[in-house]
Each structure stands twice: as structure tokens, then as C-alpha cells.
C-alpha positions in Angstrom: 44.5 -319.1 -12.6 41.0 -317.8 -13.2 38.4 -320.0 -15.0 37.9 -319.4 -18.7 34.7 -317.6 -19.4 32.5 -319.3 -22.0 30.0 -317.2 -24.0 26.5 -318.5 -24.8 24.0 -316.7 -27.0 20.5 -316.3 -25.7 17.2 -314.7 -26.6 17.0 -312.0 -24.0 19.7 -310.0 -22.3 19.1 -310.2 -18.5 18.1 -313.8 -18.3 20.9 -314.6 -20.7 23.4 -312.8 -18.6 22.1 -314.5 -15.5 22.5 -317.9 -17.1 26.0 -317.1 -18.3 27.2 -315.7 -15.0 25.8 -318.8 -13.1 27.2 -321.2 -15.6 30.6 -319.7 -15.1 30.2 -320.6 -11.4 29.4 -324.2 -12.3 25.6 -323.8 -11.9 24.1 -325.2 -15.1 20.9 -323.2 -15.5 19.2 -322.5 -18.8 18.0 -319.1 -19.8 14.3 -320.1 -19.6 14.8 -321.5 -16.1 16.5 -318.3 -15.0 13.7 -316.2 -16.5 11.0 -318.3 -14.8 12.6 -318.6 -11.4 13.3 -314.8 -11.6 9.6 -314.2 -12.4 10.7 -312.2 -15.5 7.3 -312.3 -17.3 5.3 -309.1 -16.8 3.4 -306.4 -18.7 3.1 -302.7 -18.1 1.9 -299.7 -20.1 2.6 -296.3 -18.7 0.9 -293.6 -20.9 2.0 -290.9 -18.4 5.7 -291.9 -18.6 7.2 -290.9 -22.0 10.3 -292.7 -23.2 11.8 -290.9 -26.2 8.6 -289.0 -26.5 6.2 -292.0 -26.6 4.4 -293.9 -23.8 6.4 -296.7 -22.2 5.4 -300.3 -22.7 7.2 -303.2 -21.1 6.8 -307.0 -21.6 9.1 -308.0 -18.8 9.9 -307.2 -15.1 12.1 -304.2 -14.3 15.9 -304.4 -14.9 17.9 -306.2 -12.2 15.0 -308.1 -10.7 15.6 -311.4 -12.5 19.2 -311.8 -11.5 18.5 -310.8 -7.8 15.5 -313.2 -7.5 17.4 -316.1 -9.0 20.3 -315.5 -6.7 18.0 -315.3 -3.6 16.0 -318.4 -4.5 19.0 -320.5 -5.3 21.0 -319.4 -2.2 23.7 -317.5 -4.3 25.6 -314.6 -2.9 25.9 -311.5 -5.2 26.9 -307.9 -5.1 25.2 -305.2 -7.1 26.2 -301.5 -7.2 25.3 -298.2 -8.7 27.6 -295.2 -9.0 27.5 -291.4 -9.3 31.0 -291.2 -10.8 32.0 -292.8 -14.1 35.6 -293.0 -12.8 34.6 -294.9 -9.7 32.3 -297.1 -11.7 35.1 -298.1 -14.1 37.6 -298.6 -11.3 35.1 -300.9 -9.5 34.6 -302.9 -12.7 38.4 -303.2 -13.2 38.9 -304.3 -9.6 36.4 -307.2 -10.0 37.7 -308.2 -13.5 41.2 -308.4 -12.0 40.0 -311.2 -9.7 38.8 -313.2 -12.8 35.1 -312.7 -12.1 32.8 -311.8 -15.0 30.5 -308.8 -14.3 27.0 -308.1 -15.4 26.5 -304.5 -16.7 23.5 -302.4 -17.4 23.7 -299.9 -20.2 22.3 -298.2 -23.3 22.4 -300.1 -26.6 22.9 -296.8 -28.4 26.5 -296.5 -27.3 27.5 -300.1 -28.1 29.4 -299.9 -31.4 29.7 -303.7 -31.8 25.9 -303.9 -32.3 24.5 -303.5 -35.8 23.4 -299.9 -36.4 19.8 -300.9 -36.8 19.7 -302.1 -33.2 21.4 -299.0 -31.7 18.7 -296.7 -30.4 18.1 -295.1 -27.0 17.2 -298.1 -24.8 18.9 -297.9 -21.4 18.1 -301.3 -19.9 20.3 -303.6 -21.9 22.4 -306.2 -20.0 25.8 -307.6 -21.0 28.8 -309.2 -19.4 32.3 -307.8 -19.2 34.7 -310.8 -18.7 38.1 -309.3 -19.0 40.4 -306.7 -20.7 42.6 -306.7 -23.7 45.0 -303.9 -23.4 42.7 -301.0 -22.6 39.6 -302.4 -24.3 37.0 -304.5 -22.4 36.0 -308.0 -23.5 32.3 -308.2 -23.8 29.9 -311.2 -23.9 26.5 -309.8 -25.0 24.0 -312.6 -24.8 22.0 -311.5 -27.9 25.2 -311.7 -30.0 26.6 -314.9 -31.6 30.2 -314.1 -30.7 32.0 -312.1 -28.1 33.2 -308.5 -28.8 35.4 -305.7 -27.5 34.5 -302.1 -26.6 36.7 -299.1 -25.9 36.5 -297.6 -22.3 35.0 -294.3 -23.6 32.1 -296.1 -25.3 31.4 -298.3 -22.3 31.3 -295.2 -20.1 28.8 -293.6 -22.4 26.6 -296.8 -22.3 26.8 -297.2 -18.5 26.0 -293.5 -17.9 23.5 -292.8 -20.6 20.8 -290.2 -19.8 17.1 -290.9 -20.1 14.6 -293.3 -18.5 15.8 -295.4 -16.8 19.4 -294.1 -16.1 21.8 -297.1 -15.8 24.0 -295.1 -13.3 26.9 -297.5 -13.9 24.9 -300.4 -12.5 27.0 -303.6 -12.3 26.4 -307.0 -10.6 28.3 -310.3 -10.1 28.4 -313.5 -8.1 30.4 -313.6 -4.9 29.6 -317.0 -3.6 27.5 -320.2 -4.3 26.0 -322.9 -2.2 25.5 -326.6 -2.7 22.1 -326.2 -1.0 19.9 -325.3 -3.9 16.2 -326.3 -3.9 15.3 -326.0 -7.5 11.7 -327.2 -7.0 11.1 -324.6 -4.4 12.7 -321.9 -6.5 10.4 -322.9 -9.5 7.4 -322.7 -7.2 8.3 -319.3 -5.9 8.9 -318.0 -9.4 5.6 -319.1 -10.7 3.7 -317.8 -7.7 5.3 -314.4 -8.0 4.6 -314.2 -11.7 0.9 -315.0 -11.1 0.8 -312.4 -8.4 2.3 -309.6 -10.5 0.2 -310.5 -13.5 -3.2 -310.7 -11.7 -3.0 -308.6 -8.5 -1.8 -305.1 -9.3 -4.8 -302.8 -8.3 -3.8 -300.1 -10.7 -4.4 -300.4 -14.5 -0.9 -299.7 -15.6 0.6 -303.0 -14.5 -0.1 -306.7 -15.0 -2.9 -308.2 -17.1 -5.0 -305.1 -16.6 -2.4 -303.1 -18.5 -2.9 -305.3 -21.7 -6.6 -304.1 -21.8 -5.5 -300.5 -21.0 -3.2 -300.6 -24.0 -5.9 -302.2 -26.2 -8.2 -299.3 -25.3 -5.5 -296.8 -26.1 -4.7 -298.4 -29.5 -8.3 -298.2 -30.5 -8.3 -294.5 -29.6 -5.0 -293.6 -31.4 -6.5 -292.7 -34.8 -9.3 -290.7 -33.2 -7.2 -288.7 -30.7 -3.8 -288.5 -32.4 -2.5 -287.2 -35.8 -1.7 -290.1 -38.1 2.1 -289.7 -37.7 1.9 -289.7 -33.9 -0.5 -292.7 -33.9 1.9 -294.6 -36.0 4.8 -293.6 -33.7 3.0 -294.8 -30.6 2.0 -298.1 -32.2 5.5 -298.5 -33.6 7.0 -298.3 -30.1 4.6 -301.0 -28.8 5.8 -303.3 -31.6 9.5 -302.3 -31.2 9.5 -303.1 -27.5 7.9 -306.5 -28.3 9.9 -307.4 -31.3 13.4 -305.8 -30.9 13.7 -305.6 -27.1 11.6 -308.7 -26.6 12.1 -312.2 -27.9 11.3 -312.1 -31.6 7.6 -311.7 -31.8 6.0 -312.9 -28.6 6.9 -310.4 -25.8 8.7 -313.0 -23.7 5.8 -315.4 -23.8 7.7 -318.1 -25.7 10.7 -318.0 -23.2 8.3 -318.4 -20.3 6.6 -321.3 -22.0 10.0 -322.9 -22.4 10.5 -322.5 -18.6 7.2 -324.2 -17.9 8.1 -327.1 -20.2 11.5 -327.5 -18.5 10.0 -327.2 -15.1 7.3 -329.7 -16.0 9.9 -332.2 -17.1 12.1 -331.7 -14.1 9.2 -331.9 -11.6 7.3 -334.6 -13.6 4.2 -332.4 -13.7 1.8 -332.8 -16.7 -0.1 -329.6 -15.7 3.0 -327.4 -16.2 3.6 -329.1 -19.6 0.0 -328.3 -20.6 0.4 -324.7 -19.5 3.5 -324.5 -21.5 1.7 -325.6 -24.7 -1.1 -323.1 -23.9 1.3 -320.2 -23.4 3.1 -321.0 -26.6 -0.2 -320.7 -28.4 -0.8 -317.3 -26.7 2.7 -316.3 -27.9 1.4 -317.0 -31.4 -1.4 -314.6 -30.8 1.1 -311.9 -29.7 3.0 -312.6 -32.9 -0.2 -312.2 -34.9 -0.8 -308.9 -33.2 2.7 -307.7 -34.1 2.3 -308.8 -37.7 -0.9 -306.9 -38.2 0.5 -303.8 -36.4 3.6 -303.8 -38.6 1.4 -303.9 -41.7 -0.5 -300.9 -40.5 2.8 -299.1 -39.9 4.1 -300.0 -43.4 0.8 -299.0 -45.0 0.4 -302.3 -46.9 -2.3 -302.4 -49.4 -3.7 -305.8 -48.5 -4.4 -307.8 -45.3 -4.6 -304.6 -43.2 -6.8 -304.5 -40.1 -8.1 -301.4 -38.5 -6.9 -300.0 -35.2 -10.1 -301.3 -33.6 -9.5 -304.8 -35.0 -5.9 -304.6 -33.8 -7.2 -303.7 -30.3 -9.4 -306.8 -30.4 -6.4 -309.0 -31.2 -4.7 -307.6 -28.1 -7.7 -308.2 -26.0 -7.6 -311.8 -27.1 -4.0 -312.0 -25.8 -5.1 -310.5 -22.5 -8.1 -312.7 -22.0 -6.2 -315.9 -22.7 -3.3 -314.9 -20.4 -5.7 -314.0 -17.6 -7.4 -317.4 -17.8 -4.0 -319.1 -17.9 -2.5 -317.3 -14.9 -5.7 -317.8 -12.9 -5.3 -321.6 -13.4 -1.6 -321.4 -12.5 -2.4 -319.4 -9.4 -4.4 -322.4 -8.1 -1.5 -324.9 -8.6 -1.1 -327.4 -5.7 2.5 -327.9 -4.7 
């Protein structure tokens, strides 16, 4: 008899799915710990890559990386697959579900009818768990939802094979084996080191901390180089990726701060606890940036900053993060 799957609601999809899949295997790992070990914190702004007609902005690492990194660092065996054929993708999913294993899935939120309509737009990097079938429908544990849901096969196919950037291509992943030999302290260390590397070391301006200042420069230039409607559209996407695809106002900074706090308590390190407090404060700066950007978009009559002032708020976030990660980069283990 297969083990009963237990749904837990989380702040973010992939780290939430990672936590839920590992908890099902008896590994009690929180969402922040999964996010931190998986080095999920990142920033990228790609003005040359248009997503739904606007430049792409991301506040987290690319899809699939968190789960794979956590598995590697905790000595967990996994399998991940992509498919060209929807029929083969659905058959593969059915085969794994028949063994009692829950399966992580990548798809587009636009084709998930159980989500509120306001959240259903063309975003192809959403993670969820299929944990069984009820007649023909699939049982779904979406970590951003309070309760489990069901979805018809046709809708799940549309989500798994949505067109656009990136294409999910039926991507699915699941745990195949666990080990009692898990070095949590080493995994935490590796996660922090990789996060610092990706935030501080990319030589090109589109990734890491440099990209925050690139975006700040772009925002300052929006009203000068773009028609008002397009400027608002570009700025709106920056906020949308932070607020709706992120963690409610801080672009994943709060969840990483929670990881540093948990890691500090586990490893009895006051420096990690201090960095957690500092990053929480930086998260507040990101929230302040989003607040003022939203007021520009809604054309409020009071408390409105200019695009130049908004750019400076973003620079403050970038400067504080750079200082923090430079300190974390020098941590002694």
C-alpha cells in the first residue's frame, strides 16, 4: 500500500514542491531550507529576451535547478524527463503515479483552471505535484494553494506543453531513492557559496547583482525612450514577476532570509542570523520599490515618485545586496 500524500502550502512553487516531495519520502525539510540549499536566490534582467512582448526579469534561479541541487547535495536519487510527445508524457506520468510516487510537473499557469482567473496568465515555469488519479482526472497538490485540486487530462496536457518562453516540454521529476547519509551542514555551505557566486561573479550585465543596476538604468530611461503605455507595460511586468510570481513583495528575499535564520539556528552561527536580519530589511526595500512602482502604474494622485526616483530605490536594493553577499562570500566554514 502506497504512503498517503500530504499537501503543504508554501510561498513559492519549486521550493514548495521540493519540500513536499522530500517530506513524502520522510525527509523533513522546510521550504526555506530547500530554497537555500538549492541556491534559488538570483536576479536576471534580459532586455533582449521578450516574454509576452516585454523584457524578461527573474528573481530566482532557472526552473528545475532547485530540486536537482537539493537532491545532489543531500544524496537523493531522482529522475527528470522532458518529452516531445504529449501522449508519451502523460503515459510516463501515469506509470509513475501507478507506483504511488508523487511527481513534480512544470507547466503554464494559464491552463490551470483550479487557479483564480486573476492568476492565470502566460507563465510557463510553474511547478506543481500530481499525486494520483481520480477516475480520469489528476489529483494536484499546488504548493501555492491552500487545498488540493483536480484537473482534467486535456487541461494538464495544455499546461505541460504550453508554447512560449520557456517551453515546459512535458517536464516531470520525482524521487527514486533516498540515503541516510545526508550532511546538512555541508549542503547549507554549498548552497550559500553557490548563491554568492551567481550573485557576484557573472561577468555579463544581465545576471546577478549587476543586473539589478542594469534594470535600474532601464527604468530611469523608460519615460524618455518609450511611449507612456509601453513604459507602464514594462514596469508592470517587473512588479508582476516580483509580486505574483515571487513571494508577495520581496522577490524571494524573505524566503532566503528565513533559510539563513534556520541555518544559523541549526549550525549555531550568529553571523548567519545577523545576515538573515539584514536580508529581511533588504526585502523591505524591495517591497517599498514595488509599492511605489504600483502607484505609478495606478496613476495615484499622491505619494508618487518619478521613474528616476524609482530607479534610485532599486539601486539601493542592489547596493545593499552586493554588500551582504560580499560578506557572506567570506564566511569561514
